[in-house]
MIFI-531902 format. One record per residue (C-alpha): residue number from 1; residue in three letters; x, y, z. Coordinates in steps of 0.05 Angstrom, whole numbers, always signed. Layout:
# MIFI-531902
PT/resi/resn/x/y/z
PT/NUM/ala/X/Y/Z
...
# end
This chain:
# MIFI-531902
PT/resi/resn/x/y/z
PT/1/met/-434/-325/+622
PT/2/leu/-436/-256/+591
PT/3/asn/-433/-198/+640
PT/4/leu/-491/-149/+633
PT/5/glu/-450/-87/+650
PT/6/arg/-398/-106/+598
PT/7/leu/-453/-115/+546
PT/8/arg/-478/-46/+566
PT/9/thr/-408/-18/+553
PT/10/leu/-406/-53/+484
PT/11/asp/-475/-25/+468
PT/12/ala/-452/+45/+487
PT/13/leu/-391/+38/+442
PT/14/ala/-434/+16/+384
PT/15/arg/-482/+74/+394
PT/16/his/-432/+129/+407
PT/17/gly/-378/+106/+359
PT/18/ser/-319/+120/+404
PT/19/val/-290/+103/+472
PT/20/ser/-296/+176/+496
PT/21/gly/-368/+179/+473
PT/22/ala/-385/+114/+508
PT/23/ala/-351/+138/+571
PT/24/ala/-391/+204/+570
PT/25/gly/-456/+166/+558
PT/26/leu/-443/+118/+615
PT/27/his/-414/+171/+661
PT/28/val/-349/+133/+671
PT/29/thr/-277/+144/+651
PT/30/thr/-248/+122/+585
PT/31/ser/-201/+74/+621
PT/32/ala/-262/+41/+653
PT/33/val/-292/+30/+584
PT/34/ser/-227/+0/+559
PT/35/gln/-221/-46/+619
PT/36/gln/-293/-71/+610
PT/37/met/-281/-85/+537
PT/38/thr/-216/-122/+552
PT/39/lys/-253/-166/+602
PT/40/leu/-310/-178/+552
PT/41/glu/-261/-199/+497
PT/42/arg/-230/-248/+546
PT/43/glu/-299/-275/+564
PT/44/val/-320/-288/+491
PT/45/gly/-251/-308/+467
PT/46/gln/-254/-262/+407
PT/47/gln/-228/-193/+388
PT/48/leu/-286/-143/+390
PT/49/leu/-248/-78/+377
PT/50/ala/-195/-60/+325
PT/51/lys/-154/+3/+318
PT/52/asn/-181/+54/+268
PT/53/gly/-134/+113/+261
PT/54/arg/-132/+147/+328
PT/55/gly/-196/+112/+351
PT/56/val/-226/+43/+349
PT/57/arg/-280/+6/+309
PT/58/leu/-320/-56/+322
PT/59/thr/-297/-120/+289
PT/60/asp/-347/-166/+255
PT/61/ala/-352/-205/+320
PT/62/gly/-360/-139/+358
PT/63/arg/-418/-116/+313
PT/64/leu/-451/-184/+319
PT/65/leu/-447/-183/+395
PT/66/ala/-468/-110/+397
PT/67/asp/-532/-127/+360
PT/68/his/-547/-181/+411
PT/69/ala/-529/-134/+468
PT/70/ala/-580/-82/+444
PT/71/arg/-635/-135/+444
PT/72/ile/-614/-163/+511
PT/73/leu/-613/-94/+543
PT/74/ser/-681/-78/+514
PT/75/gln/-708/-143/+545
PT/76/val/-676/-124/+612
PT/77/glu/-711/-56/+607
PT/78/leu/-777/-92/+595
PT/79/ala/-764/-139/+654
PT/80/gln/-749/-80/+699
PT/81/ser/-813/-46/+675
PT/82/asp/-854/-108/+689
PT/83/leu/-824/-117/+759
PT/84/glu/-834/-44/+775
PT/85/gln/-905/-48/+749
PT/86/gln/-919/-110/+791
PT/87/arg/-893/-74/+853
PT/88/gly/-938/-16/+834
PT/89/lys/-890/+37/+861
PT/90/ala/-847/+89/+828
PT/91/val/-779/+72/+857
PT/92/gly/-706/+70/+837
PT/93/glu/-669/+120/+793
PT/94/leu/-699/+165/+739
PT/95/arg/-655/+207/+693
PT/96/met/-688/+269/+663
PT/97/ala/-667/+325/+618
PT/98/ala/-700/+390/+595
PT/99/phe/-683/+450/+552
PT/100/pro/-661/+510/+594
PT/101/thr/-726/+550/+599
PT/102/ala/-765/+486/+616
PT/103/met/-712/+470/+668
PT/104/arg/-726/+537/+699
PT/105/gly/-800/+546/+687
PT/106/leu/-829/+475/+688
PT/107/leu/-784/+425/+723
PT/108/pro/-780/+454/+793
PT/109/ala/-855/+442/+805
PT/110/ala/-853/+373/+773
PT/111/leu/-791/+351/+812
PT/112/ser/-820/+377/+877
PT/113/ser/-884/+338/+863
PT/114/leu/-845/+274/+848
PT/115/arg/-804/+281/+912
PT/116/ala/-867/+290/+954
PT/117/gly/-908/+236/+921
PT/118/his/-854/+184/+909
PT/119/pro/-801/+186/+963
PT/120/gly/-769/+121/+938
PT/121/leu/-755/+152/+870
PT/122/arg/-686/+184/+859
PT/123/val/-691/+235/+803
PT/124/ser/-632/+269/+771
PT/125/ala/-642/+325/+720
PT/126/gln/-597/+363/+672
PT/127/glu/-604/+417/+619
PT/128/leu/-598/+394/+547
PT/129/glu/-620/+422/+480
PT/130/pro/-678/+383/+448
PT/131/gln/-638/+345/+396
PT/132/gln/-586/+323/+447
PT/133/ala/-641/+303/+496
PT/134/val/-678/+261/+444
PT/135/ser/-612/+226/+426
PT/136/gly/-600/+213/+500
PT/137/val/-668/+179/+508
PT/138/val/-657/+137/+445
PT/139/arg/-588/+115/+470
PT/140/gly/-615/+98/+539
PT/141/asp/-573/+150/+574
PT/142/leu/-637/+185/+595
PT/143/asp/-705/+159/+616
PT/144/val/-748/+221/+603
PT/145/ala/-735/+286/+565
PT/146/val/-775/+351/+560
PT/147/val/-765/+378/+490
PT/148/leu/-796/+429/+443
PT/149/asp/-811/+445/+372
PT/150/trp/-842/+504/+337
PT/151/tyr/-911/+513/+306
PT/152/asn/-879/+512/+236
PT/153/lys/-818/+468/+247
PT/154/pro/-829/+400/+281
PT/155/leu/-773/+364/+318
PT/156/pro/-763/+294/+289
PT/157/val/-778/+240/+340
PT/158/pro/-748/+172/+323
PT/159/asp/-786/+107/+322
PT/160/gly/-786/+72/+389
PT/161/leu/-803/+135/+429
PT/162/met/-869/+157/+458
PT/163/lys/-889/+229/+471
PT/164/ala/-942/+269/+508
PT/165/pro/-958/+344/+501
PT/166/leu/-946/+388/+562
PT/167/leu/-963/+459/+539
PT/168/asp/-961/+509/+483
PT/169/asp/-913/+566/+498
PT/170/pro/-928/+633/+463
PT/171/ala/-869/+676/+443
PT/172/asp/-866/+751/+435
PT/173/val/-816/+799/+405
PT/174/ala/-770/+831/+457
PT/175/met/-743/+900/+440
PT/176/pro/-711/+959/+476
PT/177/ala/-762/+1003/+511
PT/178/ala/-744/+1061/+465
PT/179/his/-758/+1021/+402
PT/180/pro/-810/+1055/+356
PT/181/met/-855/+993/+361
PT/182/ala/-850/+983/+436
PT/183/asp/-919/+1012/+450
PT/184/arg/-957/+974/+396
PT/185/pro/-1009/+923/+418
PT/186/glu/-981/+872/+369
PT/187/val/-928/+866/+315
PT/188/gly/-908/+823/+256
PT/189/leu/-840/+791/+250
PT/190/glu/-832/+825/+183
PT/191/asp/-836/+893/+218
PT/192/phe/-765/+881/+243
PT/193/ala/-732/+869/+175
PT/194/glu/-686/+929/+186
PT/195/asp/-668/+912/+258
PT/196/glu/-608/+874/+284
PT/197/trp/-627/+806/+313
PT/198/ile/-602/+767/+373
PT/199/thr/-607/+693/+363
PT/200/trp/-584/+626/+390
PT/201/ala/-518/+591/+374
PT/202/glu/-505/+568/+303
PT/203/gly/-534/+499/+290
PT/204/glu/-582/+499/+349
PT/205/phe/-654/+478/+333
PT/206/cys/-683/+545/+355
PT/207/his/-633/+585/+313
PT/208/glu/-650/+544/+252
PT/209/trp/-724/+556/+266
PT/210/leu/-713/+631/+271
PT/211/met/-674/+636/+206
PT/212/phe/-726/+592/+170
PT/213/thr/-784/+634/+197
PT/214/leu/-755/+703/+183
PT/215/arg/-733/+683/+113
PT/216/ala/-804/+659/+101
PT/217/lys/-827/+730/+118
PT/218/gly/-787/+755/+59
PT/219/phe/-723/+782/+89
PT/220/glu/-653/+759/+108
PT/221/pro/-644/+775/+182
PT/222/arg/-582/+814/+204
PT/223/ile/-553/+773/+261
PT/224/ala/-515/+817/+310
PT/225/his/-505/+772/+370
PT/226/arg/-514/+699/+391
PT/227/ala/-529/+673/+460
PT/228/glu/-556/+606/+483
PT/229/glu/-592/+631/+545
PT/230/his/-655/+673/+536
PT/231/his/-637/+717/+595
PT/232/thr/-571/+734/+562
PT/233/gln/-608/+751/+498
PT/234/leu/-655/+797/+538
PT/235/ala/-596/+831/+572
PT/236/leu/-569/+847/+502
PT/237/val/-637/+874/+483
PT/238/ala/-638/+917/+546
PT/239/ala/-572/+946/+524
PT/240/gly/-604/+968/+458
PT/241/leu/-564/+918/+417
PT/242/gly/-621/+886/+378
PT/243/val/-687/+849/+382
PT/244/cys/-702/+776/+396
PT/245/val/-759/+725/+400
PT/246/ala/-776/+715/+473
PT/247/pro/-817/+653/+493
PT/248/arg/-857/+663/+557
PT/249/leu/-838/+598/+593
PT/250/gly/-785/+613/+646
PT/251/arg/-777/+684/+620
PT/252/asp/-788/+724/+684
PT/253/pro/-760/+766/+714
PT/254/met/-753/+813/+655
PT/255/pro/-694/+861/+656
PT/256/met/-709/+936/+659
PT/257/gly/-710/+971/+593
PT/258/val/-742/+914/+553
PT/259/arg/-812/+912/+523
PT/260/thr/-845/+849/+497
PT/261/val/-900/+854/+445
PT/262/pro/-944/+796/+422
PT/263/val/-937/+773/+350
PT/264/arg/-997/+786/+305
PT/265/his/-997/+716/+276
PT/266/arg/-985/+676/+339
PT/267/val/-916/+647/+347
PT/268/arg/-912/+588/+396
PT/269/arg/-870/+530/+417
PT/270/his/-899/+461/+430
PT/271/val/-869/+431/+494
PT/272/tyr/-874/+356/+505
PT/273/val/-843/+298/+541
PT/274/val/-811/+237/+507
PT/275/trp/-792/+168/+534
PT/276/arg/-776/+99/+506
PT/277/ala/-834/+56/+487
PT/278/asp/-803/-6/+519
PT/279/ala/-803/+31/+586
PT/280/asp/-875/+55/+581
PT/281/arg/-900/+7/+635
PT/282/arg/-852/+32/+688
PT/283/pro/-890/+68/+744
PT/284/ser/-832/+117/+751
PT/285/ile/-840/+138/+678
PT/286/arg/-915/+146/+686
PT/287/ala/-906/+185/+750
PT/288/ala/-856/+232/+717
PT/289/val/-901/+243/+656
PT/290/glu/-960/+258/+701
PT/291/ala/-921/+306/+745
PT/292/leu/-898/+343/+682
PT/293/arg/-969/+346/+655
PT/294/val/-995/+376/+720
PT/295/ala/-938/+426/+722
PT/296/gly/-952/+445/+649
PT/297/ala/-1027/+452/+662
PT/298/gly/-1011/+499/+720
PT/299/leu/-976/+546/+671
PT/300/gly/-1035/+548/+623
# end
């Protein structure tokens, strides 16, 4: 009989494409992945992995069994959902992720509500950027993820996922208090064409949004500094080293020496929660989505 945990290991290998990636996704060591695969090959009597340079690849038999494993694990997820639904209680383990400002500004209230209302539910949460979090939900490494996109740049959500809106998060321009526009009631992004900008890391979704948006305003932004954390960006602004876009979620406390001014044509992020459609009936998923909705409404 095929062992479910070994099928889960094979599925992770197929999804991640490497032993190290599978180990990271399953939160085990690479040697544990190799041991599970050796046992699975012995169970089925066929070679499932072959060397490929410094890594490995699935053989034809490995790909065939991996396809079956994905379907089996999906059915197991549905069975767990049905059993949990029949029990009518949010229990067991729930793995969540959120982008940093949501982790700070939204999740504490939601997690506290889940702990109080569902004592049998063990929730673990981690910070992840939106694209990584969506991939984690698709792979089955996460159950729920709080992600974002921008009013003019949607985040692609793959088939097989469901989503629910949580809140719209307005963003302002943050600038040094001595900036000539610091006392204006509102500004346009194009007003800062001659300023140095502080942005996110290269390749991050929010950095790509910023470059896309500023170029659409008719200028090529001068990028002076990059920082992943908004509070680090604001510290650079406070030091007089540039301006940045500053969403309001999780922004306080503001450092001294920084002014934020609303944007004339409203700039906002859409914040929402995603989960797998085959887990939709799980009371724990529904409890988490509801707790996040209530927390989001409290920020409105």
